[in-house]
N, C-alpha and C positions, 0 to 999 in steps of 0.2 A: 504494500500500500504506500502510495506516494505521500511524502510529508507535506502538509499544508503550508503555504506561504504565510508570512506574517507581515504586518505593516509596522514600520518603525519611524517615529518622528526624530529627526536629528535635533540637537539641542536648540539651535536658533528657531526652528519651526515650533518646537514645544513652547518656547518662550513667547512667540507670537500668539499661539493659541491661548496660553495663560493670560496674556495681557488683553486679548480681545474678550475673553470671558469676563475678566474683571471689569473692563470698560462697560460692556453691555449690562452686567449686573449692577453697576453703579447708576446706570440710567433708568433701568426698570428691573425691579426685583425678579429674578428668575430668567431674564432674557439671555444672560450669558450661559446659563445652564441649557437653554434651548439651542443656542449656538453649538455648544459642546455636543449635544445629541445629534445635530445635523452633521457635524464633522465626523462623529463616530459612524453614522449611517453611510456617509460618503466613503470613509476608509473601508468599511465592509464591502461596499460596491466595488472599490478598487481591487480588493482581494478576489471577488467573484468574477469580475470582468476587467482585468488590468489593462487591456489594450483598447478599450472602448473609447476613451477620451482622446482628443486630438493632441498631436505633438506641437509644442511651441519651440522646440529645438531638437536637435538630433535624437537625443534619448530622454528628453523631458516632456512630460505630458501635463495637461491642465484639466482638473475636474472642478467645475463650479459647485459651490455649496448652495443648497436650496435655502431660500428665504433671507439670506445674508449676502452682502456684497464681497464675498471672499471666494478664493479658489485654493485648492490644494495643488501644488506643483510637486511632481513625483517622478521617480525613475523606477524601472523594473529590473530586478536581477533574479538570479535563479532561486535564491532563498527568501527574498523579501521585497516588499514595496517600500522604497525609501522616500519618505515625505520630507522634502527639502524646504518647503515654505507653506505657511498659511498666508497667502498674498491677498491684500486688499485689491479689488478689481479695478480701482482707479490708478494703480501703480503698474509699471512695466516689469516684466519678469526678470529683466537683466540684473537687478540688484542682488538677487539671491542665487544666480547661476554659478557664481564663483564658489559657493558653498560646496559644490560637488568635489572640488579639489581638496577640501578639508575632510571629506568623509571616507 
């Protein structure tokens, strides 16, 4: 039986998620928790259908988060989905592509 892939947030992506959750919870109680739920749902979808979302660069794909103006930028390798950013949709993905060199 094949081992199931896992999703892993690199540290800067985890920090972006934590900050976004905190921001939304400070605006409306529980809204950050709803963002977290949407991110988890999206991460699960990445595991189920990793190649479904469009490439933004050679080996980087972008999955938009439902209900919130964010996307997950990620790459696929044999063992895992590597989430490199929780990017606000008003930003360009270039700022975080250099992160791949650090992973």
